[in-house]
C-alpha positions as a Markdown table, in Angstrom:
| # | Residue | x | y | z |
|---|---|---|---|---|
| 1 | Met | 24.8 | 61.2 | -4.6 |
| 2 | Asp | 25.7 | 63.2 | -1.5 |
| 3 | Ala | 24.9 | 61.2 | 1.8 |
| 4 | Leu | 22.7 | 64.1 | 3.0 |
| 5 | Val | 20.5 | 63.8 | -0.1 |
| 6 | Gln | 20.7 | 60.0 | -0.5 |
| 7 | Val | 18.8 | 59.0 | 2.7 |
| 8 | Pro | 15.6 | 61.1 | 2.0 |
| 9 | Tyr | 15.9 | 60.0 | -1.7 |
| 10 | Asp | 16.0 | 56.3 | -0.7 |
| 11 | Ala | 13.1 | 56.8 | 1.7 |
| 12 | Thr | 11.0 | 58.5 | -1.0 |
| 13 | Val | 11.8 | 55.8 | -3.6 |
| 14 | Arg | 10.8 | 53.1 | -1.1 |
| 15 | Leu | 7.5 | 54.9 | -0.3 |
| 16 | Met | 6.7 | 55.4 | -4.0 |
| 17 | Val | 7.5 | 51.8 | -4.9 |
| 18 | Ser | 5.4 | 50.5 | -2.0 |
| 19 | Ser | 2.5 | 52.8 | -3.1 |
| 20 | Leu | 2.8 | 51.7 | -6.7 |
| 21 | Glu | 2.7 | 48.0 | -5.7 |
| 22 | Arg | -0.5 | 48.6 | -3.7 |
| 23 | Asn | -2.1 | 50.5 | -6.6 |
| 24 | Leu | -2.3 | 53.7 | -4.5 |
| 25 | Leu | -0.7 | 56.0 | -7.1 |
| 26 | Pro | -3.0 | 57.6 | -9.7 |
| 27 | Asp | -2.1 | 57.1 | -13.4 |
| 28 | Ala | -1.4 | 60.8 | -13.7 |
| 29 | Val | 1.2 | 60.7 | -11.0 |
| 30 | Ile | 2.9 | 57.6 | -12.5 |
| 31 | Arg | 3.0 | 59.3 | -16.0 |
| 32 | Arg | 4.4 | 62.5 | -14.6 |
| 33 | Leu | 7.1 | 60.7 | -12.6 |
| 34 | Thr | 7.9 | 58.6 | -15.6 |
| 35 | Arg | 8.4 | 61.7 | -17.7 |
| 36 | Leu | 10.6 | 63.3 | -15.1 |
| 37 | Leu | 12.8 | 60.3 | -14.8 |
| 38 | Leu | 13.1 | 59.9 | -18.6 |
| 39 | Ser | 13.9 | 63.6 | -19.1 |
| 40 | Ser | 16.5 | 63.5 | -16.4 |
| 41 | Arg | 18.0 | 60.4 | -17.9 |
| 42 | Leu | 18.1 | 61.9 | -21.4 |
| 43 | Arg | 19.7 | 65.1 | -20.0 |
| 44 | Ser | 22.4 | 63.1 | -18.3 |
| 45 | Gly | 23.1 | 61.5 | -21.7 |
| 46 | Tyr | 24.5 | 64.6 | -23.3 |
| 47 | Lys | 28.3 | 64.2 | -23.4 |
| 48 | Pro | 31.1 | 66.5 | -24.7 |
| 49 | Ser | 32.0 | 64.2 | -27.6 |
| 50 | Ser | 30.0 | 62.2 | -30.1 |
| 51 | Asp | 31.9 | 59.0 | -29.1 |
| 52 | Leu | 31.0 | 59.4 | -25.4 |
| 53 | Gln | 27.4 | 60.2 | -26.3 |
| 54 | Leu | 27.1 | 57.2 | -28.6 |
| 55 | Ser | 28.6 | 54.9 | -25.9 |
| 56 | Asp | 26.2 | 56.3 | -23.3 |
| 57 | Leu | 23.2 | 55.9 | -25.7 |
| 58 | Leu | 24.1 | 52.3 | -26.4 |
| 59 | His | 24.4 | 51.6 | -22.7 |
| 60 | Phe | 21.0 | 53.1 | -22.1 |
| 61 | Ala | 19.4 | 51.1 | -25.0 |
| 62 | His | 21.0 | 47.9 | -23.5 |
| 63 | Ser | 19.6 | 48.7 | -20.1 |
| 64 | Val | 16.1 | 49.3 | -21.5 |
| 65 | Leu | 16.3 | 46.0 | -23.4 |
| 66 | Leu | 17.2 | 44.2 | -20.2 |
| 67 | Val | 14.1 | 45.6 | -18.5 |
| 68 | Val | 12.0 | 44.4 | -21.4 |
| 69 | Val | 13.5 | 40.9 | -21.2 |
| 70 | Val | 12.9 | 40.7 | -17.4 |
| 71 | Val | 9.3 | 41.8 | -17.8 |
| 72 | Leu | 8.7 | 39.2 | -20.5 |
| 73 | Ala | 10.4 | 36.5 | -18.4 |
| 74 | Val | 8.2 | 37.3 | -15.4 |
| 75 | Ala | 5.1 | 37.4 | -17.6 |
| 76 | Ile | 6.0 | 34.0 | -19.2 |
| 77 | Glu | 6.7 | 32.5 | -15.7 |
| 78 | Met | 3.3 | 33.7 | -14.4 |
| 79 | Trp | 1.6 | 32.4 | -17.5 |
| 80 | Leu | 3.2 | 29.0 | -17.2 |
| 81 | Ser | 2.3 | 28.8 | -13.5 |
| 82 | Cys | -1.4 | 29.2 | -14.3 |
| 83 | Asp | -3.7 | 26.3 | -13.3 |
| 84 | Val | -4.6 | 25.8 | -17.0 |
| 85 | Trp | -1.2 | 24.1 | -17.6 |
| 86 | Gln | -1.2 | 22.0 | -14.4 |
| 87 | His | -3.3 | 19.0 | -15.2 |
């Protein structure tokens, strides 16, 4: 990304993440931003050949799987750290 665009983009991302962490973003805004990011990601996946497109799709599927694994790992860690298990 061009340096001229990167700085405001990074600032916006930091602001949005911080607002999200503090539960300041309404669900409608989160859903809209999620749709925008997903549609952008899908548009960037169209490649000139089927081999390149398949490779990109597999990479995307792998990255989504990694996110799911991380979320599950955090959830399990939080669950195991509950007072119920610490006798």
